[in-house]
C-alpha positions as CSV (number, residue, x, y, z in Angstrom):
1,M,3.9,29.9,-22.8
2,A,4.3,31.4,-26.3
3,L,6.2,34.7,-26.8
4,T,5.3,37.1,-29.6
5,S,7.4,36.5,-32.6
6,G,10.2,39.0,-33.0
7,C,9.5,40.9,-29.8
8,T,12.0,42.0,-27.2
9,Y,11.0,41.7,-23.6
10,V,13.2,44.0,-21.4
11,L,13.5,43.4,-17.6
12,S,14.6,46.4,-15.6
13,A,14.5,45.0,-12.0
14,P,14.7,41.6,-10.2
15,N,11.5,39.8,-9.3
16,N,13.2,38.2,-6.3
17,T,16.5,37.9,-4.5
18,S,16.9,34.1,-4.8
19,D,20.5,33.0,-5.5
20,G,21.7,36.6,-5.8
21,G,18.7,38.0,-7.8
22,T,16.5,36.8,-10.6
23,G,14.4,38.8,-13.1
24,L,11.5,36.3,-13.3
25,P,9.8,34.2,-10.7
26,V,11.8,31.1,-9.5
27,I,10.6,28.1,-11.5
28,T,9.4,25.4,-9.2
29,G,7.0,23.5,-11.5
30,N,7.2,22.5,-15.2
31,V,7.5,25.5,-17.6
32,T,7.9,25.5,-21.4
33,I,8.6,28.8,-23.2
34,Q,8.2,28.8,-27.0
35,G,10.1,31.9,-28.0
36,N,9.1,32.2,-31.7
37,G,12.3,34.2,-32.2
38,A,11.6,36.6,-29.3
39,T,14.3,38.1,-27.0
40,L,14.4,38.3,-23.2
41,E,17.0,40.7,-21.9
42,R,18.1,42.5,-18.8
43,S,17.9,46.3,-19.4
44,S,21.2,47.9,-20.5
45,A,20.1,51.3,-19.0
46,S,22.5,52.9,-16.5
47,G,21.8,51.9,-12.9
48,T,20.0,48.6,-13.7
49,P,20.8,46.3,-10.8
50,A,22.5,42.9,-11.3
51,F,20.2,39.9,-11.8
52,R,20.0,36.8,-13.9
53,L,16.9,36.0,-16.0
54,F,15.8,32.5,-14.9
55,D,16.3,30.4,-11.7
56,V,15.2,26.8,-11.9
57,A,14.6,25.3,-8.5
58,S,15.7,21.7,-7.7
59,G,12.2,20.4,-8.3
60,G,11.5,22.6,-11.3
61,S,11.8,22.0,-15.0
62,L,12.3,24.7,-17.7
63,T,12.2,24.1,-21.5
64,L,13.3,26.9,-23.8
65,S,12.9,26.9,-27.5
66,A,13.7,29.5,-30.2
67,V,14.4,32.3,-27.7
68,T,17.3,34.7,-27.2
69,L,18.5,35.5,-23.6
70,S,20.9,38.4,-23.3
71,N,22.6,40.8,-20.9
72,G,21.9,38.7,-17.8
73,L,24.3,39.5,-14.9
74,A,24.9,37.2,-11.9
75,N,27.2,39.0,-9.6
76,G,26.2,38.0,-6.1
77,G,29.4,36.1,-5.3
78,Q,27.6,32.8,-4.7
79,Q,25.9,31.4,-7.7
80,G,26.8,32.2,-11.4
81,G,24.6,31.8,-14.5
82,G,24.0,35.2,-15.9
83,A,21.1,34.0,-18.0
84,V,20.0,30.8,-16.1
85,F,20.9,29.2,-12.8
86,N,19.6,25.6,-13.0
87,H,19.4,23.2,-10.1
88,G,16.5,21.3,-11.6
89,T,16.1,20.2,-15.2
90,L,16.9,22.6,-18.1
91,S,16.3,21.8,-21.8
92,I,17.3,24.2,-24.5
93,S,16.8,24.1,-28.3
94,A,17.2,26.5,-31.2
95,S,18.1,29.3,-28.8
96,S,20.8,32.0,-28.4
97,F,22.7,33.2,-25.3
98,L,24.3,36.6,-25.9
99,N,26.5,38.8,-23.7
100,N,25.5,37.4,-20.4
101,S,28.1,37.5,-17.6
102,S,29.1,36.2,-14.1
103,P,32.1,38.3,-13.2
104,S,32.3,37.7,-9.4
105,T,35.6,36.3,-8.3
106,T,33.9,34.2,-5.6
107,G,31.3,31.4,-5.8
108,T,30.4,29.3,-8.8
109,S,30.5,30.8,-12.3
110,G,29.1,30.4,-15.8
111,G,28.5,33.5,-17.9
112,A,25.3,32.2,-19.5
113,I,24.4,29.0,-17.6
114,N,25.4,27.6,-14.2
115,S,23.9,24.1,-13.9
116,S,24.0,21.8,-10.9
117,G,21.0,19.8,-12.3
118,I,20.3,18.1,-15.6
119,L,21.2,20.1,-18.7
120,S,20.4,19.4,-22.3
121,I,21.3,21.8,-25.1
122,T,20.7,21.3,-28.9
123,T,21.0,23.5,-32.0
124,S,21.8,26.6,-30.0
125,Y,24.3,29.5,-30.1
126,F,26.5,31.1,-27.4
127,S,28.4,34.2,-28.0
128,G,29.9,37.1,-26.0
129,N,29.3,35.5,-22.6
130,T,31.9,36.0,-19.9
131,A,32.7,34.8,-16.4
132,Q,35.6,34.1,-14.0
133,E,35.6,30.6,-15.4
134,G,33.3,28.8,-17.8
135,G,32.6,31.8,-20.0
136,A,29.3,30.3,-21.4
137,V,28.5,27.2,-19.3
138,F,29.6,26.0,-15.9
139,N,28.5,22.4,-15.4
140,Q,28.3,20.8,-12.0
141,S,26.2,17.7,-12.8
142,N,25.3,16.0,-16.1
143,A,25.1,17.9,-19.4
144,S,24.5,17.0,-23.0
145,I,25.3,19.5,-25.7
146,T,24.7,18.7,-29.4
147,D,24.8,20.6,-32.7
148,S,25.6,23.9,-31.0
149,T,28.1,26.7,-31.6
150,F,30.2,28.5,-29.0
151,S,31.9,31.6,-30.5
152,G,33.7,34.5,-28.8
153,N,33.0,33.5,-25.1
154,S,35.7,34.1,-22.5
155,A,36.9,33.2,-19.0
156,Q,38.6,36.0,-17.2
157,I,40.4,34.4,-14.3
158,Y,40.5,30.6,-14.5
159,G,39.8,28.1,-17.3
160,G,37.2,27.3,-19.9
161,G,36.6,30.1,-22.3
162,A,33.4,28.4,-23.4
163,L,32.8,25.5,-21.0
164,L,34.0,24.5,-17.5
165,N,33.1,20.9,-16.6
166,A,33.4,20.9,-12.8
167,F,31.5,17.8,-11.7
168,G,29.5,15.0,-13.3
169,T,29.7,14.0,-17.0
170,E,29.5,16.3,-20.0
171,S,28.9,14.9,-23.5
172,L,29.4,17.0,-26.7
173,V,28.3,15.8,-30.1
174,G,28.4,17.8,-33.3
175,D,29.5,21.1,-31.7
176,T,31.7,23.9,-33.0
177,F,34.0,26.0,-30.8
178,V,35.6,29.0,-32.4
179,G,37.3,32.2,-31.1
180,N,36.8,31.4,-27.4
181,S,39.5,32.4,-24.9
182,G,40.7,31.9,-21.3
183,P,43.9,31.7,-19.2
184,G,43.7,27.9,-19.6
185,G,41.5,25.8,-21.9
186,G,40.6,28.4,-24.5
187,A,37.4,26.4,-25.3
188,I,37.1,23.8,-22.5
189,D,38.5,23.2,-19.0
190,N,37.6,19.7,-17.9
191,D,37.9,18.7,-14.2
192,T,35.9,15.4,-14.3
193,A,34.4,13.3,-17.1
194,L,34.2,14.7,-20.7
195,N,33.1,12.9,-23.9
196,I,33.6,14.6,-27.3
197,S,32.6,13.3,-30.8
198,D,32.1,14.8,-34.2
199,S,33.1,18.3,-33.1
200,T,35.3,21.1,-34.4
201,F,37.7,23.3,-32.4
202,T,39.5,26.2,-34.1
203,D,41.0,29.6,-33.3
204,N,40.5,29.2,-29.6
205,T,43.1,30.9,-27.4
206,A,44.6,30.0,-24.0
207,G,47.2,31.9,-22.0
208,T,50.0,30.6,-19.9
209,S,47.9,27.9,-18.3
210,G,47.9,26.1,-21.7
211,G,45.5,24.1,-23.8
212,G,44.4,26.4,-26.7
213,A,41.3,24.2,-27.2
214,I,41.2,21.9,-24.1
215,D,43.0,21.5,-20.8
216,N,42.2,18.3,-19.0
217,F,42.2,17.7,-15.2
218,G,39.9,14.7,-15.4
219,N,39.1,11.9,-17.8
220,T,38.4,12.9,-21.4
221,S,37.5,10.8,-24.4
222,I,37.6,12.2,-28.0
223,T,36.5,10.6,-31.2
224,Q,36.2,11.7,-34.8
225,S,36.8,15.4,-34.1
226,T,38.9,18.2,-35.5
227,F,41.4,20.4,-33.6
228,A,43.0,22.9,-35.9
229,G,44.7,26.3,-35.5
230,N,44.1,26.8,-31.7
231,I,46.5,29.0,-29.9
232,S,48.6,28.8,-26.7
233,P,52.3,28.9,-25.7
234,Y,51.8,25.7,-23.8
235,S,50.1,22.9,-25.9
236,S,48.3,24.9,-28.6
237,N,45.5,22.4,-29.2
238,I,45.3,19.9,-26.2
239,L,46.9,19.9,-22.8
240,N,46.7,16.8,-20.6
241,Y,47.9,17.4,-17.0
242,S,49.9,14.8,-15.1
243,G,47.8,12.3,-13.3
244,Y,44.9,12.5,-15.7
245,S,43.8,10.6,-18.8
246,L,42.8,11.7,-22.3
247,A,42.1,9.2,-25.1
248,I,41.7,10.2,-28.7
249,S,40.8,8.3,-31.8
250,M,40.0,9.0,-35.5
251,S,40.8,12.7,-35.0
252,L,42.9,15.6,-36.4
253,V,45.2,17.6,-34.1
254,V,46.9,20.0,-36.4
255,D,48.3,23.5,-37.1
256,G,48.4,24.8,-33.6
257,S,50.0,28.2,-33.0
258,G,52.4,29.3,-30.3
259,G,53.3,25.9,-29.0
260,P,53.2,22.2,-29.8
261,N,49.9,20.6,-30.7
262,C,49.9,18.5,-27.5
263,G,51.5,18.4,-24.1
264,G,51.0,18.7,-20.4
265,G,53.0,16.0,-18.7
266,A,50.7,13.0,-19.1
267,P,50.8,11.0,-22.3
268,I,47.8,11.0,-24.5
269,T,46.3,7.6,-25.3
270,D,46.3,7.0,-29.0
271,G,43.1,5.1,-29.9
272,G,44.1,4.8,-33.5
273,Y,43.8,6.5,-36.9
274,N,44.7,10.0,-35.6
275,I,46.7,12.7,-37.5
276,D,49.2,15.1,-35.8
277,S,50.7,17.8,-38.1
278,G,53.7,17.8,-35.7
279,A,55.2,15.1,-33.5
280,S,54.0,16.1,-30.0
281,C,50.9,14.0,-29.4
282,G,52.7,10.7,-29.2
283,F,50.6,9.0,-32.0
284,S,52.0,5.7,-33.1
285,A,52.2,4.1,-36.6
286,S,51.4,0.8,-34.8
287,N,48.0,2.3,-34.1
288,H,47.6,3.4,-37.7
289,S,48.1,7.0,-36.7
290,L,50.2,9.6,-38.6
291,S,52.6,12.3,-37.4
292,G,54.1,15.1,-39.3
293,V,51.3,15.0,-41.8
294,E,49.2,18.0,-43.1
295,P,45.5,17.2,-43.9
296,N,45.1,20.5,-45.8
297,L,41.9,21.5,-44.1
298,G,39.7,24.3,-45.5
299,A,38.7,27.3,-43.5
300,L,35.7,27.0,-41.1
301,A,32.6,27.4,-43.2
302,A,29.0,26.4,-43.6
303,N,29.4,23.1,-45.3
304,G,26.0,21.8,-44.5
305,G,24.5,20.7,-41.2
306,P,23.6,22.9,-38.2
307,T,27.2,23.9,-37.3
308,E,30.2,25.1,-39.4
309,T,33.0,22.6,-40.2
310,M,36.4,22.5,-41.8
311,A,36.3,20.6,-45.1
312,L,38.8,18.0,-46.3
313,P,39.9,18.5,-49.9
314,P,40.2,15.7,-52.5
315,G,43.6,14.1,-52.1
316,S,43.9,14.8,-48.4
317,P,45.8,12.0,-46.5
318,A,43.0,12.0,-44.0
319,L,40.6,10.6,-46.6
320,D,39.6,6.9,-46.3
321,L,42.2,6.2,-43.7
322,I,39.9,4.3,-41.3
323,P,38.8,0.8,-42.4
324,P,35.0,0.4,-42.6
325,T,35.3,-2.5,-40.1
326,T,36.7,-0.2,-37.4
327,P,34.2,0.4,-34.6
328,G,32.6,3.8,-35.0
329,C,33.1,4.0,-38.8
330,S,30.4,2.2,-40.8
331,G,26.9,3.3,-40.0
332,S,28.0,6.5,-38.2
333,V,27.6,10.1,-39.4
334,D,30.0,13.1,-39.4
335,Q,29.4,16.5,-37.7
336,R,27.1,17.5,-40.6
337,G,25.0,14.3,-40.5
338,T,26.7,12.9,-43.6
339,T,26.8,9.1,-43.6
340,R,30.2,7.4,-43.1
341,P,32.0,6.0,-45.0
342,Q,31.7,7.8,-48.3
343,G,34.7,6.2,-49.9
344,T,36.6,3.0,-49.3
345,G,37.0,4.0,-45.6
346,C,36.0,6.7,-43.1
347,D,37.8,10.0,-43.1
348,V,39.8,11.3,-40.1
349,G,38.2,14.1,-38.1
350,A,34.7,15.7,-37.9
351,Y,34.2,16.0,-41.7
352,E,33.5,13.2,-44.2
353,L,34.1,14.2,-47.8
354,I,31.0,13.3,-49.9
355,V,31.7,11.0,-52.8
356,T,29.1,11.7,-55.6
357,S,30.5,9.8,-58.6
358,G,27.9,7.3,-59.9
359,Q,25.1,8.9,-58.0
360,P,22.9,11.1,-60.1
361,A,21.8,14.4,-58.6
362,P,18.1,14.5,-57.4
363,S,15.6,16.6,-59.3
364,T,14.1,19.7,-57.7
365,P,10.9,19.0,-55.8
366,T,7.7,20.5,-57.4
367,G,4.1,21.0,-56.2
368,L,4.9,22.3,-52.7
369,A,1.5,23.0,-51.1
370,E,-0.2,23.4,-47.7
371,T,-2.3,20.5,-46.4
372,G,-3.8,22.4,-43.5
373,S,-2.9,24.6,-40.5
374,T,-3.7,25.2,-36.8
375,S,-2.8,28.1,-34.6
376,N,0.7,26.6,-34.1
377,S,1.4,24.2,-37.0
378,I,1.4,24.1,-40.8
379,G,1.2,20.9,-42.9
380,L,3.1,20.6,-46.2
381,T,3.2,18.2,-49.1
382,W,5.1,18.1,-52.4
383,N,5.7,15.8,-55.4
384,A,8.5,13.2,-55.2
385,S,11.8,13.9,-56.9
386,T,13.8,11.5,-58.9
387,N,17.0,10.0,-57.4
388,A,16.1,11.3,-54.0
389,T,16.6,9.5,-50.7
390,G,15.3,12.4,-48.5
391,Y,14.1,16.0,-48.3
392,T,15.1,19.1,-46.4
393,I,12.4,21.6,-45.4
394,Y,13.3,25.2,-45.0
395,R,11.3,28.0,-43.2
396,G,12.5,31.5,-44.1
397,G,15.6,30.0,-45.7
398,V,16.6,28.1,-42.5
399,A,16.4,24.2,-42.4
400,V,13.8,23.1,-39.9
401,G,13.3,19.5,-40.8
402,I,14.4,16.4,-42.8
403,T,12.3,13.5,-44.0
404,G,13.7,10.1,-44.9
405,G,11.9,9.9,-48.2
406,A,8.4,11.0,-47.1
407,T,6.8,13.8,-49.2
408,T,4.8,15.3,-46.3
409,Y,5.9,17.3,-43.2
410,T,4.3,19.1,-40.4
411,D,6.1,22.2,-39.0
412,S,5.0,22.8,-35.4
413,G,5.8,25.2,-32.6
414,L,4.7,28.2,-34.6
415,A,3.1,31.5,-33.6
416,P,-0.6,32.1,-34.2
417,S,-1.8,34.3,-37.1
418,T,1.7,34.4,-38.6
419,L,2.8,34.2,-42.3
420,Y,5.7,31.9,-43.1
421,Q,7.7,31.1,-46.2
422,Y,8.7,27.5,-47.1
423,T,10.9,25.7,-49.6
424,V,12.0,22.1,-50.0
425,D,15.0,20.5,-51.6
426,A,15.9,16.8,-52.3
427,F,19.1,14.9,-51.5
428,N,20.6,11.6,-52.7
429,G,22.5,8.9,-50.8
430,G,25.8,10.8,-51.4
431,G,24.5,13.9,-49.8
432,T,24.1,15.9,-53.0
433,H,21.2,18.4,-52.7
434,S,18.9,19.7,-55.5
435,S,18.0,23.3,-55.9
436,Q,15.2,24.5,-53.6
437,S,11.6,24.4,-54.7
438,Q,9.5,27.4,-55.5
439,S,8.5,29.2,-52.3
440,L,5.2,28.7,-50.6
441,S,3.5,31.2,-48.3
442,A,1.4,29.7,-45.6
443,S,-0.2,31.1,-42.4
444,T,-1.1,29.7,-39.1
445,S,-4.7,30.3,-37.9
446,G,-5.6,32.6,-35.0
447,P,-6.0,31.4,-31.4
448,G,-9.0,29.2,-30.8
449,P,-12.1,30.7,-29.3
450,V,-12.8,30.7,-25.6
451,A,-14.7,27.4,-25.1
452,Y,-15.9,28.0,-21.5
453,V,-16.2,30.9,-19.1
454,Q,-16.8,30.6,-15.4
455,G,-16.3,32.5,-12.2
456,A,-16.3,31.9,-8.5
457,S,-15.9,33.8,-5.3
458,V,-15.6,33.1,-1.6
459,S,-15.8,35.1,1.6
460,T,-13.8,33.8,4.6
461,G,-15.3,35.7,7.5
462,S,-11.9,36.2,9.0
463,T,-8.3,37.1,7.9
464,V,-6.7,34.0,6.3
465,T,-3.6,33.4,4.2
466,S,-5.1,30.7,1.9
467,V,-8.4,29.8,0.4
468,T,-9.8,27.3,-2.1
469,L,-12.1,28.2,-5.0
470,Q,-14.2,25.4,-6.6
471,L,-14.0,25.5,-10.4
472,G,-15.1,23.0,-13.0
473,N,-13.7,22.1,-16.5
474,V,-10.3,23.7,-16.0
475,T,-7.6,22.3,-18.4
476,A,-4.0,23.0,-19.3
477,G,-3.7,26.3,-21.2
478,D,-6.7,28.0,-19.5
479,L,-6.2,31.5,-18.3
480,L,-7.2,32.2,-14.7
481,V,-7.6,35.8,-13.5
482,G,-8.5,36.8,-9.9
483,W,-8.0,39.3,-7.1
484,F,-7.9,39.2,-3.3
485,G,-9.6,41.9,-1.2
486,Q,-9.4,42.7,2.5
487,Y,-12.5,44.0,4.3
488,N,-13.6,45.1,7.8
489,S,-16.9,46.3,9.2
490,S,-16.5,49.6,7.4
491,G,-15.9,48.1,3.9
492,Q,-13.0,47.3,1.7
493,V,-9.6,48.1,3.3
494,S,-7.2,47.1,0.4
495,V,-6.7,44.9,-2.6
496,S,-3.6,43.2,-1.3
497,D,-2.7,41.0,-4.3
498,N,-3.9,39.7,-7.6
499,V,-3.2,36.8,-9.8
């Protein structure tokens, strides 16, 4: 299903009462929604009842792309998920979840998403979502979240301003958490298995339950990540409760406010090559870690890649600290996608400083042209640049694709009969980008013509609750329209339903 680009679809009443009320029919099959930048929202008008937007049944599958879900409200006291309650399979990309909530003090939570099925999120944005716990996402199974941003979400009663990991395993790669808050675990409350790599946590706030960024009641593994400037009177960055395990390697834990960087009663396992700006994390020189050292991080900013990061300056003690032979160094990438190592070793934290000396900048691509289009795709080509190892393609000023040296690209998932603007830049092996090319305007074609039209009808001779119509040449994407009539000896009694 493709939504109209730029449109806002407002729901004013629930479609059903499943799991406390849902605005759209419960998804029991496989559904894909290509949002094209459209918004689905629960009405903000006074008197609008509480309901979420989507409910994915245990056998169902929902794929969301390039859509915004906002103002959903799950308040039935049983199941949370103000935007989506998933107990099937939920896949999300390039989408936003704004101002959804699950305020009930009973039942499960999750201001935007409550998932007891399989959850996959990439290149998405969560902001302003609230719940009793798990302000944005409440995970009860297996979840993978990559290249996404959680900003300004909050838990009102328990932990996890952005995420609460209640059961299963949650894996985070390339994510940024900023300005989230909760009584404990300003960004994340982990109760089971949590894996974090190449991610940034800053300016998250926890109350007296501690853990400005993370409080851990399970098993947590952290690699090549940055924790800086989080806030709590008890363990401003990371809190590891007694009886649980948290291992960290090649990461920065610095500049916490209100309390020590680390704490919680259980020692943190030092996996090596960490930096603590204080002395509370228990890092050991024998593991090549540093305490009482300031890496001089820059402010959170758009330094390239899909999420904001905190840059290391030249001369920082975090630079080149990790030998290339260390597992996880050579051949890996940082949060932005920059190849490690850039210097004589890998840098500590989520950011790898690009070394450009000796690598000439690539020239600006020329000759950007359209090779063809369909109703949902546009093909592009351009001339090769000098000193280039790859190219970034931009639509409307936003990066939508990267090639590893090829000078052609097909942009898909577009809306029919729509005009788009494209540019391309080149980058070299050190990550230096050229200026963007001249802009190209290109349009998708209109929807294809109707290839086949047919009709069928059937009379049952008695009152029935189901019937079969024989149709030929029906394929995926065809539109079927019909109605059901009830008759007696006097003629039509009613039209009881339509489809």
